[in-house]
N, C-alpha and C positions, 0 to 999 in steps of 0.2 A: 502492500500501499503506501502512496506515496499522499500525505497527508499535512495541510500548513495550515494554522490559525492565519485565517483572513479579517476577519473585524469578529471583536468585541461589543456587547452594548451595557453601557454606563447611564443610569439618570440623571436628569438634569432637572433645579427647581428654578433655574435662571438663565435662559439658553444666552444672554448677552454675557452674563459673568462669568459660565462656563466658556463661551468661547472664547474670552479674554486670556483666561490662566491655561486652557491648554495649546493657543495659537500663542500672547504674548509671552506667558510663563513660562512654560513648556517647550516652546519653540514649533510644537506642532503643526504642520499643514492640515488645510481647511479642504477637504476632498470633496464637499456638497454641505447643502445645509437647503433643506427641504423642508416649506411649512405648507400645512395641512392644517386650515380649522381650528387656525390659531396656535396650533402646539408646530413647535420646532423636530427636525429631527438632523444632527450635524454631526458629520462623518471628520473625522481627524487622522493624521498620522504622522510620522516622524520621519520628516523629509531622508529622504535617501532611499526610505524602504515604503514604495508605495503597493505591496501585495499586503501590506500590517495595517488595520486602523479601530481604531474606535466608535461607534455608532452612540453620538449620547444622545437621549433619550428621551421623551416624557413620560416618568415613569406611573403613568394611573391611564395612558391610552389602551391597555390593554382592551380589549371586549370583553363584558361579560362578569367586571370587577364588580365587586359588591360594596357599599358604603363603608361598610367596616373593614373590607381589603383594603380599600382607597386611604383611609385613617389609617390602616397599619403602616401602609407602606411610608407615607408623609412623614411616618412618627418615624422609623427603625432609620430614614433619612435622616431626621434631625437628630437622631441621636450618631448619623456615621458609621449605622451595625446595617445598611440595608447592601452594599455593592462597594469589592474595589478591584484594583487590578496592581498586580504587580509589572513594574520598570527595572532597565537594569543601564550605568553606567559604568565605564571605567574611571569618571574620575568621580566618585560620590564624594568627596569632599567640598569640591567646587561646585556641583550641583545643587549641592546641600545650602551652601555660601549664598548661590544665586538664588532659591527659592524662598530661603527664609529673607532674604534681604529685599523679595518681591513683596513682603507683606502675606505671604501662604502662612495658611494653620500648621503651625509642625508639632506633629503627635509624639515623634520619635528622635532624637539627635543621633546622626552615622554610630551604630554599636555592634559590636561583632558578637553576634548569635549562638550560641549554644548546638545550633543546629547548622553551625557550618559555611553561612554567610556573612557578609557585612550589610545594612542597611540602614537606612532612612525612613520615616515617614510622615505624610504630611494628609490634609484633607482637600479637597477640591471646594469650591463653592457649595456644593449641593452635598456635603457633606461624605465623599467616598472616598474611603483609604485609599491612599494613594503611596506604596510600598515602591521604592527603589535601592535596587541590590547594587551590589558594585560588581562587576565582570572583574574574575581572575585567571 
């Protein structure tokens, strides 16, 4: 089998704030920005990696969600426990300094983890956990 990760999905609560974070802070390219009935799906990805993307989506746009399910999703997003993604960089300390300097919400400074990676963590504007691992 030849399988790759093409796109992953992260919810957003404010499309403009998420767009600014992924484009201006992380330096991702905007691949697509689609609006429908007042909602937006924004596809972003790292420059030079056109086959890997993150789709920032409205969290409650799924058909058939009950009011209780919508409320639970929004509550989990507010606590930062709904979604997340792991990214990687060769320069963890430089990346951390840039993100911290941008005002991004720091969750964890660069740390050597007992499971063998060195990483740090931030939250994006929607509360999603963004862990960044150091490439070794």
